[in-house]
N, C-alpha and C positions, 0 to 999 in steps of 0.2 A: 368418088374418092372416099376413103375412110382412113382412120389411123389404126395402127396395130401396135401391140406390145411385143417386143422381140426378146431374145434370150438374155440380154444383159440385165433384165429385171429379175431373173432367176437367182435366188439366194440373197437378193438385196431387198426387194419389195418395198421400195420407197412409195409412199402413198400421197405425196404432195399433189399429184395429178387429180385425185378423186375430188378434192375440195373445189377445184375450178371447173369441173365438168358440169355444164348446164343441163344435161339430160341423164345423168347417172347411168352411164353405160359401161362402167368398170365392174369387173367381177373378180373375186378374190380366191386364189388357190392357197395352199399351205405355204408356198414360198415364192409366189409371183402373182401378178395381176394380168388380166386380159381385158380387151375392149370388145364389146359385141359389135361386129361390123355393120349390122343392120340397124342398130340403135344410134351409132355415132353420126353426128350431124356435120362432121368435117370442119368444125370451127377452128381446130388447131390450138386451142388455149392450153391443152394438156402437155403438148410436146415440149415447150420450154421449161415447164415445171419439173420435169423428170431429172433428178440429179445424176442418174445412171445413163442418161441419153438412150433410153430403151424404147421410146415411142417414136414411130416413123410413119409417114404417109405411105399408103399402099402403092403409090406411083413410083417409089424407089425400087431399084433392082433387087431381086431376091426376096421380095416380100410376099409373093403369092402363097407360099406354104404357111406363112405367119397369119394371113387372113383366115385360112381354114383352121389353123391351130387356135386362134382367138375365138372363132365362131364355135368350135367344138367345146371348149372349156367354159365359155360364157353361158352356154346352155345348161351346164351342170353345176357350176360353182355359184355361190351366193353373191348378190350385188354388194358393193362396198361404196359408201358415200361419205364416210368420215375418215379423216387422216389418222393414221396410227404410227407408232414408232417403226422404223425400218428393222429388218432382221439383224440380229447381232453379228452376222457374217457380212453385212452390207459393205462396209469399207474394205474389208479384206478381199472380197471376191468381186468387187466392182471392176468390170473390164476383163475378167477372166474369159478366155475363148471357150466355145463349145460347151457351155453350161447346160444346154438341153440334154446332152448325152451323159453328163456327169453329176448334175445336181437337181434336175427337175423332179418334182413330186406331183402326181396326179390328184392327190388328196385335196379336198376343198378347204378353204379358209373358214373363218368364223363369220365373215360378212358383217353387215350392220344395217 
């Protein structure tokens, strides 16, 4: 099992999760985070830290595409280990459906 970041992170990018991750498996895009599924140790400490409820175990329904999505971008985006402020659009767009189609950016974040 692994954990994955799903589309509710897009345009929010809360980073509370990166501070509790014991293996630094989060990677930063311009407007979201992803988890490298091969680096995640399945500890689950990140899931309750996400204010946007965007982190899910891969055992839940409809997460297969998100495992591959997280893998793809974790291999090209920089690692993030320090908490940052959420995006200015976080509160406004938290919970908006279909953000992958409407708000996702493939650009990398700054990392740290």
